[in-house]
N, C-alpha and C positions, 0 to 999 in steps of 0.2 A: 254704272256700278263701279267700274275700275278706272274712271277718269283720273288723270294724274293729279289734278288740283281739287276738283269739286265732286269727285266720285264718292259713293257711299262708303267704300272700304277705306279711302283716305281720310274721310271725316271721322270714321270710327277710330282709326289709329290716333288721330289728333286729339279726339275727345278723351281717349284712354290715357293720354299723357298728363291730364289734369290731376292734381293730387287727390281731390275728392270728387272726381267726375262720376256722374251717374248716366244711366241710359236716357234720362230726361234731358241731360245736357247734350247728349248725342243727338236726340231728336230736335232740340232747339237749334243746334248748329246745322243740322240737315235741312230744317225749314228755312234758315237764313241763306243757305248756299244754293238751294234748288229753287228755281222759279216755278212755284207751284201752279200759278195761273197759266203759264205757257207750256209747262212740261206735261205732255200727255201720257208719259210712262210712269209717273210717280204721283201717289195720292196718300196723304197722311190720314190715319184712321183712329186718332185718339192720342193720348199722351205718349204711349210707347209702342204704337202699332202703325204700320204703313203698308201700302200695296204697291207692288211693281208690276207693270204690264209688260211681261216678257213676250217674246215672239210666240211662245207656245201657250200664252194665256196669262191672266192675272194671278199673282200669288201674294197673299197677305202674310207679313212677318211680324212677330212679336219680339221687340227689342230687349226685353228683360232677359238678362243672362248673356247678352252679347259681349260685355266687357270681359267676363271671366273666361269665356270660350276663346275670345280673340287673343288673349294674352298667352294661351298655349302653355300652361304650366306642366302639362303631362310629360313633355320631353325632359324637362329639368328634373322632375320627380323620378322619372325612369332612370336617368343617368345616376342620380344619387343612390337609388336602390341597387342598381347593378354594381356600382363601385364599392358599396359597403357590405353587401350581403351575398352577392353571387360569387361562388368559389370555382366555378368551371373555367377551364382554360380559355374557352372561346370568349367568356365574359371579360377575362383579363385583357384580351385584344380589343374588344369593343369599348369597355369601360375601364380605361387605365387609371392608375392612381393620379389624382389631381384633376380629373376630367370635370368634376362638378365645380371646382374652384375656377378653372379656366373658363367654364361656361358662364359663371356668375359675373365675370369681369366684363362680359359683353351684354349689351342690351338685347334681350331676347326678341327675336323676330316674330311679329304677330302672324296669326293665321291669315289675315287679310293680305299682308305683304307676301307671304309664301304663295298664296293663291295668285296674286298678280304676276309674280315671277314665273310660276308654272304655266299660267295662261299665255304669257309672252313667249315662253319657250315652245309651247304647243303650237301657237300661231306661226312662229318662225319655221317650225318643222312642216306644218301643213302647206305653207307657201312653197316649199321645195318639192312637194309631191303632187300627184294627180289623183286625189281621193275618189273612191267610188262608195256609194251608200246602198245599203239594203233597207228599204222602208218596210216597217212592220206595223201592224195594227193590233192594239190591245183591245179585245172585245169587251172586257168588263174588269172591274177592280176587285172582284171576289175570287179570281183565279179558278173559275169553275167552267166546265165545258158546256157547249150548246146554250150559251147565254150571251146575247148581243145587246149591249146597252146602246141604243140608237144615238143618244146625245153624245155619249163618250166617243163612239166611232166617228161621228160627224166632225167633232172637234179635231180629231187626229187627221182626218182626211183634209180638212181645211188648212191646218197648221203645217202639214207635210207638203202642201202644194201639189197634192196628187191630182186634183182636177185639171190643172194646167198640164201636168205631165201626161195625163190620159189624152187630152186634146192633141198634143203633139204626136203621141203614139198613133192615135186614130188617123192622123194626117198621113201616116204611112212612112214616116222618116224616123225609124227607131234608133239609128246610129248617128252620133254626132261627134265631132272632134274639131278643135281649133285649128286654124289654117297652118300655123307654124309646125305644130306637132304632126299633122297629116302630111305636110310637105316633107318633113325630115324623115318620116317613116316610109313613105312610098315614092320618093323621088327617083329611086332606082328603076322604077317600072317604065319610065319614059326616057327616050334618048335625048330629048331636049333638056330634061332636068337632071339627068344622071350626072353625079359629080365627076365621073371619069370621062364623060363625053364632052366636057367643056364647062365653062362657068355660066351659071344661070344668072341673068341680069335682072329678072323681075322679082316681085315680092312673093311671099308665101301664098297669098290668095290667087295670084295669076298662075303660079306653079301648080296649085291644086286644080285649077280649071283645065290646064293643059293635060295633067295626068288623067283626069276623069273623061274629058271630052275627046282628046286626040289619041292618047295611048290606049285607053280602055274602050272608047267609042260609046260611052254612056250618054243617054239623052237627058239634057238639063231640064229640070222641071218635073220630070217623071221618075228618073232613077236617082237623081240627086238635086239638091237645092243649095245655092250659095247664100248663106246668111251674112250678117254683118261681121261676125267674128268667127263663125264656125261653118263647116260644111255638113250637110245632112244627107244621108244615104238611105234609100228606102228598103232595098232588098238585102237581107243578110248574106245571100249567096254572092252578091257582087263584092261584098267585103271579103268573103272567103277567097274569092278569085284574086283580089288585090293582095291579100296576105300570101297566097301561094306564089304569085309572080314576084313579089318582093323577096321571098326566100330564095327563089331560083337565081 
């Protein structure tokens, strides 16, 4: 969707620059840039319709009206309205004299370009955090109680990857954390890894093993399991013990 060169939003912006471009021109460019035979996520459905197979399921889009919405005239109209007709003091600060003329000198940014910038900023922010998710199931589309649409619920269970999550939970290892984060959090528990006791020469995975097996005396395979990138701990009480010792 947001590919730099052949993405749908980029093609929509390019087609909108044509003097007499229409949604059919957009669909034609879309068909010539997307390898329909090899692309399993895109399927044209007529002159102005296409289907995208998102992670959460297929969605069919009607391209008629895309050009007008993508050009985002609403902001320009709002600036002109506030500049000419709003007499409140706060409007004078937001819509100063000459704001519409200054805006008209620049080529208006399309909604697609705004979306790509916002998505880029969101991803940059998420990569700096450790997000946690609460998965919810919508029982029906009518928003009524005691009504479970089996097909609708099944779709959400599959797309949210809940089946795999349940398998891991049933295995008894409810807590997981990547090695570096675990080591940085609990290294003070062990004399071998404590930053004030000396310099630890091993990596985060080896340090995690030392903390759990030697310092805590946990049994590998039962109380914890070492994965490829994360450590899994079975009993929440063991985690509480680690937290308490790290605070002391």
